[in-house]
C-alpha positions in Angstrom: 5.4 -15.6 21.5 3.0 -12.7 21.3 5.6 -10.3 22.5 7.8 -11.0 19.4 4.9 -10.2 17.1 4.4 -6.9 18.8 8.1 -6.1 18.6 8.2 -7.0 14.9 5.1 -4.8 14.2 6.5 -1.9 16.2 9.8 -2.2 14.4 8.1 -2.4 11.0 5.9 0.6 11.7 9.0 2.6 12.8 10.8 1.6 9.6 7.8 2.6 7.5 7.9 6.2 8.8 10.8 6.6 6.4 9.3 7.4 3.0 12.0 5.6 1.0 11.6 2.5 3.1 7.8 2.7 2.7 8.2 3.1 -1.1 10.4 0.0 -1.3 8.0 -1.9 0.9 5.0 -1.0 -1.2 6.8 -1.7 -4.5 7.8 -5.2 -3.2 4.3 -5.9 -2.0 2.8 -4.8 -5.4 5.0 -7.4 -7.1 3.7 -10.1 -4.8 -0.1 -9.8 -5.1 -3.0 -7.3 -4.8 -3.8 -8.7 -1.4 -0.2 -8.2 -0.2 -0.2 -4.6 -1.6 -3.4 -3.7 0.3 -2.0 -5.1 3.6 1.3 -3.3 3.0 -0.6 -0.1 2.3 -2.4 -0.5 5.6 0.9 -0.8 7.4 2.2 2.4 5.7 -1.0 4.2 6.5 -0.7 3.2 10.2 2.9 4.2 10.3 2.8 7.5 8.4 -0.4 9.3 9.5 -2.9 6.8 11.0 -6.2 5.5 9.6 -8.3 8.4 10.9 -6.2 11.1 9.4 -5.7 9.3 6.0 -9.5 8.6 5.8 -10.1 12.3 6.4 -7.5 13.5 3.9 -8.6 10.9 1.3 -12.3 11.8 1.9 -13.2 8.1 2.6 -15.1 6.7 5.5 -12.7 5.3 8.2 -14.5 2.0 8.4 -14.4 1.7 4.6 -10.7 2.4 4.7 -10.1 -0.4 7.1 -12.2 -2.7 4.9 -10.6 -1.7 1.7 -7.1 -2.2 3.2 -7.9 -5.7 4.4 -6.9 -9.0 2.7 -10.4 -9.3 1.3 -10.4 -5.6 0.3 -11.4 -4.6 -3.2 -11.0 -0.8 -3.3 -12.3 1.4 -6.1 -9.4 2.8 -8.1 -10.3 6.3 -7.2 -10.3 5.4 -3.5 -6.9 3.8 -3.8 -5.5 6.9 -5.6 -6.9 9.1 -2.9 -5.2 7.1 -0.2 -1.9 7.1 -2.0 -2.2 10.8 -2.7 -2.9 11.5 1.0 0.4 9.6 1.8 2.3 11.5 -0.9 2.8 8.4 -3.2 1.8 7.7 -6.7 1.6 4.6 -9.0 4.1 4.2 -11.8 3.3 1.9 -14.7 6.1 -0.2 -16.1 6.4 -2.8 -18.8 6.9 -6.4 -17.5 9.5 -8.4 -19.4 7.9 -11.4 -21.0 8.4 -13.4 -24.1 5.5 -11.6 -25.8 6.4 -8.0 -25.0 8.1 -7.1 -28.3 6.0 -6.8 -31.4 7.2 -7.4 -34.9 6.6 -4.6 -37.3 4.7 -5.6 -40.5 
C-alpha cells in the first residue's frame, strides 16, 4: 500500500510544477479550510522550488517554514505573503455570495 501513496505523491508533485495546475490546487484548498490551504501550499513549495530555496527567497527560517506549512501551522500574514511571492503567486480577495451580501440604501 505504501507504494501507491508514493506514486500518488510523486504524480501530484509533478502536476504541481505546472503553475496553472498549482493555482487551481491552491484555490480549491483555500475554499476548503485554512489547514488544507497550508498543506496544499507545502505541496506546491516542494514541487516548485523546494523548502530550502523558498525559505531563503522568502527570508524565513527553513524549520519555521516546515512548521508554518503544517496542519497545525499558524503563519503570520507577512510570512505567508513572502512564501507566495517567492512562488510567484498572490492572494485575490473576492466577495462570497450569501444572503447578507447586499445592503439596502437608506
